[in-house]
NULUMPA-813315 format. One record per residue (C-alpha): x, y, z; residue in three letters; residue number from 0. Coordinates in steps of 0.25 Angstrom, whole numbers. Each point is the difference from the previous one (the first is absolute). Layout:
# residues N
px:py:pz:type:seq
X:Y:Z:ALA:NUM
...
***
This chain:
# residues 362
px:py:pz:type:seq
-124:-54:33:UNK:0
9:-10:-6:UNK:1
6:-11:10:UNK:2
13:-7:-3:UNK:3
7:-12:7:UNK:4
15:3:0:UNK:5
3:-15:2:UNK:6
-7:-3:-13:UNK:7
9:-5:-12:UNK:8
15:3:2:UNK:9
-3:7:13:UNK:10
10:11:-1:UNK:11
1:15:-2:UNK:12
-5:0:-15:UNK:13
-14:-1:4:UNK:14
0:12:8:UNK:15
8:8:-11:UNK:16
-10:-3:-11:UNK:17
-12:3:9:UNK:18
6:13:4:UNK:19
3:4:-15:UNK:20
-14:-4:-5:UNK:21
-7:5:13:UNK:22
6:14:-2:UNK:23
-3:0:-15:UNK:24
-14:-4:1:UNK:25
-4:7:13:UNK:26
-5:-13:6:UNK:27
3:-3:15:UNK:28
5:-13:5:UNK:29
5:-8:12:UNK:30
10:-10:0:UNK:31
3:-10:12:UNK:32
11:-10:2:UNK:33
10:9:-7:UNK:34
13:-8:-5:UNK:35
-5:-12:8:UNK:36
8:-10:-8:UNK:37
13:8:3:UNK:38
10:-3:11:UNK:39
-3:14:6:UNK:40
-14:3:-3:UNK:41
-6:14:-1:UNK:42
4:13:-7:UNK:43
14:3:-2:UNK:44
7:13:-2:UNK:45
-2:1:-15:UNK:46
-15:-3:2:UNK:47
-1:11:10:UNK:48
6:10:-9:UNK:49
-9:-4:-12:UNK:50
-12:2:9:UNK:51
4:13:6:UNK:52
3:5:-14:UNK:53
-13:-4:-5:UNK:54
-7:7:12:UNK:55
7:13:-6:UNK:56
-4:-3:-14:UNK:57
-14:-3:2:UNK:58
-3:5:14:UNK:59
-3:-14:5:UNK:60
-5:-4:13:UNK:61
6:-12:7:UNK:62
0:-7:13:UNK:63
13:2:9:UNK:64
11:-8:-6:UNK:65
15:-3:3:UNK:66
10:-11:-3:UNK:67
-6:-13:2:UNK:68
-15:4:-1:UNK:69
-8:-11:-6:UNK:70
-13:7:-3:UNK:71
-2:12:-9:UNK:72
-12:9:-3:UNK:73
2:9:-12:UNK:74
-11:10:-4:UNK:75
6:9:-12:UNK:76
-6:13:-6:UNK:77
4:7:-13:UNK:78
14:-1:-5:UNK:79
9:13:0:UNK:80
12:4:-9:UNK:81
12:5:7:UNK:82
14:-3:5:UNK:83
2:-11:11:UNK:84
12:-3:8:UNK:85
2:-14:6:UNK:86
11:-5:9:UNK:87
-1:-15:3:UNK:88
11:2:10:UNK:89
6:-14:-2:UNK:90
4:-9:-12:UNK:91
-15:-2:-2:UNK:92
-4:-2:-14:UNK:93
-2:13:-9:UNK:94
-6:-9:-10:UNK:95
-10:-6:9:UNK:96
-5:14:4:UNK:97
-1:4:-14:UNK:98
-9:-13:-3:UNK:99
-11:7:9:UNK:100
2:14:-6:UNK:101
3:-1:-15:UNK:102
-14:-4:-4:UNK:103
-8:10:7:UNK:104
10:11:-3:UNK:105
-1:-3:-15:UNK:106
-15:5:0:UNK:107
2:12:9:UNK:108
-6:14:-4:UNK:109
14:5:-3:UNK:110
15:-3:1:UNK:111
5:-8:12:UNK:112
14:-1:4:UNK:113
5:-10:10:UNK:114
13:2:7:UNK:115
4:-13:8:UNK:116
12:-4:9:UNK:117
2:-15:3:UNK:118
5:-13:-5:UNK:119
2:-1:-15:UNK:120
2:-15:0:UNK:121
0:-12:9:UNK:122
-5:-14:2:UNK:123
-15:-2:-3:UNK:124
-2:13:-7:UNK:125
2:6:-14:UNK:126
11:9:-3:UNK:127
-3:15:-3:UNK:128
8:-3:-13:UNK:129
-10:-11:-3:UNK:130
-12:9:1:UNK:131
7:11:-8:UNK:132
4:-9:-12:UNK:133
-10:-12:0:UNK:134
-13:4:7:UNK:135
-1:15:-4:UNK:136
1:-2:-15:UNK:137
-13:-7:1:UNK:138
-7:12:7:UNK:139
4:11:-9:UNK:140
-12:-2:-8:UNK:141
-9:4:11:UNK:142
6:14:3:UNK:143
6:11:-7:UNK:144
13:-2:7:UNK:145
6:-10:11:UNK:146
15:1:4:UNK:147
8:-6:11:UNK:148
13:7:3:UNK:149
9:-8:9:UNK:150
10:10:7:UNK:151
6:-10:10:UNK:152
-1:-15:3:UNK:153
-3:-4:14:UNK:154
4:-14:6:UNK:155
-4:-8:12:UNK:156
-1:3:12:UNK:157
0:15:0:UNK:158
-5:3:-14:UNK:159
2:15:-3:UNK:160
-3:-2:-15:UNK:161
-6:12:-7:UNK:162
-10:-1:-12:UNK:163
-10:10:-6:UNK:164
-12:-5:-8:UNK:165
-7:11:-8:UNK:166
-14:-3:-6:UNK:167
-8:9:-10:UNK:168
-14:-6:-1:UNK:169
-8:-1:-13:UNK:170
-13:-4:6:UNK:171
-6:6:13:UNK:172
-8:-10:8:UNK:173
-7:11:7:UNK:174
-8:3:-12:UNK:175
-8:-13:1:UNK:176
-11:-3:11:UNK:177
1:-15:-3:UNK:178
12:-9:-2:UNK:179
-8:-7:-12:UNK:180
0:14:-7:UNK:181
14:2:2:UNK:182
4:-14:-6:UNK:183
-9:3:-12:UNK:184
7:13:-3:UNK:185
14:-5:3:UNK:186
4:0:-15:UNK:187
14:-7:2:UNK:188
5:-12:-8:UNK:189
-3:-13:7:UNK:190
12:-8:6:UNK:191
2:-11:-9:UNK:192
13:-8:2:UNK:193
-2:-14:-7:UNK:194
13:-3:-7:UNK:195
15:2:2:UNK:196
4:-1:-14:UNK:197
14:4:-2:UNK:198
11:5:10:UNK:199
5:13:-5:UNK:200
10:5:11:UNK:201
4:-2:15:UNK:202
2:12:9:UNK:203
4:2:15:UNK:204
6:8:11:UNK:205
9:-4:11:UNK:206
0:10:12:UNK:207
10:-2:11:UNK:208
4:8:12:UNK:209
13:8:-2:UNK:210
8:-8:11:UNK:211
0:-12:-10:UNK:212
6:9:-12:UNK:213
14:-4:4:UNK:214
-2:-14:-2:UNK:215
-8:3:-13:UNK:216
-12:-8:5:UNK:217
-9:7:-10:UNK:218
8:-3:-12:UNK:219
2:-14:4:UNK:220
-15:-2:1:UNK:221
-3:6:-13:UNK:222
11:-8:-7:UNK:223
-5:-13:5:UNK:224
-14:3:-3:UNK:225
3:4:-14:UNK:226
9:-12:-3:UNK:227
-11:-9:5:UNK:228
-10:7:-10:UNK:229
8:0:-12:UNK:230
-6:-13:-5:UNK:231
-13:7:-4:UNK:232
8:8:-11:UNK:233
-7:13:2:UNK:234
5:14:5:UNK:235
3:1:15:UNK:236
1:13:7:UNK:237
3:-1:15:UNK:238
5:12:7:UNK:239
6:1:14:UNK:240
0:11:10:UNK:241
5:3:14:UNK:242
-6:9:11:UNK:243
3:4:14:UNK:244
-11:-7:8:UNK:245
-3:-2:15:UNK:246
3:-15:-1:UNK:247
9:-9:-8:UNK:248
-8:-7:-11:UNK:249
-4:-1:-14:UNK:250
-8:-7:-11:UNK:251
-2:-3:-15:UNK:252
-13:1:-7:UNK:253
-1:-6:-14:UNK:254
-11:1:-11:UNK:255
-2:-6:-13:UNK:256
-8:7:-11:UNK:257
-8:-7:-11:UNK:258
-7:3:-13:UNK:259
-12:-7:-6:UNK:260
1:-3:-15:UNK:261
12:10:-1:UNK:262
-8:11:6:UNK:263
0:7:13:UNK:264
-13:4:6:UNK:265
3:11:9:UNK:266
-14:-2:8:UNK:267
3:-14:2:UNK:268
15:-3:-1:UNK:269
4:-13:6:UNK:270
10:3:11:UNK:271
5:-11:10:UNK:272
9:2:11:UNK:273
9:-6:11:UNK:274
9:4:11:UNK:275
10:-4:10:UNK:276
6:7:13:UNK:277
14:2:5:UNK:278
1:-8:13:UNK:279
10:-4:10:UNK:280
8:-12:-4:UNK:281
-5:1:-14:UNK:282
10:3:-11:UNK:283
-2:11:-10:UNK:284
1:-11:-11:UNK:285
-11:-8:7:UNK:286
-9:12:1:UNK:287
1:2:-15:UNK:288
-2:-14:-3:UNK:289
-12:-1:8:UNK:290
-7:11:-7:UNK:291
4:-5:-13:UNK:292
-5:-14:3:UNK:293
-13:6:5:UNK:294
-2:8:-13:UNK:295
3:-12:-8:UNK:296
-10:-8:7:UNK:297
-11:11:-3:UNK:298
5:1:-15:UNK:299
0:-15:-2:UNK:300
-15:-1:6:UNK:301
-4:9:-12:UNK:302
-10:7:10:UNK:303
-4:14:-3:UNK:304
1:4:14:UNK:305
10:-4:11:UNK:306
-5:-6:13:UNK:307
-1:13:7:UNK:308
-5:9:-11:UNK:309
-13:-7:-2:UNK:310
-4:2:15:UNK:311
3:15:-2:UNK:312
-8:2:-12:UNK:313
-13:-7:5:UNK:314
-6:13:6:UNK:315
3:8:-13:UNK:316
-6:-11:-8:UNK:317
-13:1:9:UNK:318
-2:14:-5:UNK:319
0:-5:-15:UNK:320
-10:-11:-3:UNK:321
4:-7:-12:UNK:322
15:-1:5:UNK:323
6:-14:-1:UNK:324
14:-6:4:UNK:325
5:-14:-4:UNK:326
9:-7:11:UNK:327
5:-13:4:UNK:328
0:4:15:UNK:329
-10:7:8:UNK:330
5:3:14:UNK:331
-8:0:13:UNK:332
3:15:0:UNK:333
-7:2:-13:UNK:334
-13:-8:4:UNK:335
0:8:13:UNK:336
1:13:-8:UNK:337
-12:-5:-9:UNK:338
-8:-3:12:UNK:339
2:14:5:UNK:340
-3:7:-13:UNK:341
-13:-6:-2:UNK:342
-5:6:14:UNK:343
2:14:-5:UNK:344
-2:0:-15:UNK:345
-12:-7:-8:UNK:346
9:-10:-8:UNK:347
4:-14:1:UNK:348
12:-8:-4:UNK:349
-1:-12:-8:UNK:350
12:-10:0:UNK:351
0:-10:-11:UNK:352
13:-8:-4:UNK:353
9:10:6:UNK:354
-7:12:-7:UNK:355
-6:11:10:UNK:356
-11:8:-6:UNK:357
-7:12:6:UNK:358
-15:1:-3:UNK:359
-11:10:5:UNK:360
-9:-7:11:UNK:361
***
């Protein structure tokens, strides 16, 4: 049994999510102690419980008794199943964080998997579902026949109520392989290679705001401010704004920049970097738009091939593709923690030299 210390590295929930994903995929049981030990409120939160309970359905896993605040988890998975699974976090707990534990194993199920989830679509210290849809998922298309995230309704803090649906039609069936080494050898997928952000081609984005703010044209003002701040790059800019009836007043803007390499776009490894900003009390619409634009500008000017958050999320998928490599100027504690967890479940190692992360078979 694989044993993990949840206080290691950044000591948050990422360690648990990555362990759950890879345990389910590889059918290896694990135990983690000191869950989220470095957070103000240690232990499992609502989104972790929903991820665990959903995976128990997907792979008939055995666990110890868990609840909010539990600091120790034992997880023993069986074989992954196809199917339709409905998840209700019940709060503004992050849909994106739940999906970080579910996407990877569901991509290699024996048939189509549909995940219908209610919860928070954005918030502090979490990726927006629009970020997943437009920045992460394009990198995962090559693993599957289809992966599509539909966002039906946003959900803001504190009640959530957002609704999304993720449909995955796998190309590879992990159940055909007795050993994970055999699976890795047969995973004929282009390696993740993100080495240079050559030419900025365009900037896109979405502003989603609760309908109570429509009269003050909050969405339009955020959009206009962000677009004006980004015109200096002299590329096409397409930011849309939309309103929705939500349980709580709120909103966000998510921006992403798309690059080509030597004038060509590699659909398997397109460089896409993102940034966002939340609508908050005592923050003007113009401040929100400016904050997001400045955050994206900072990422663009670094000439990195991933933004600060994308690299963290790509690590588990890179672990399945030895030979993958990413060049970066900044490696977060999250990324190092994720690398550590991946090495416990998959026979690979990560080599980090001068900002280049390369995956090799062990």
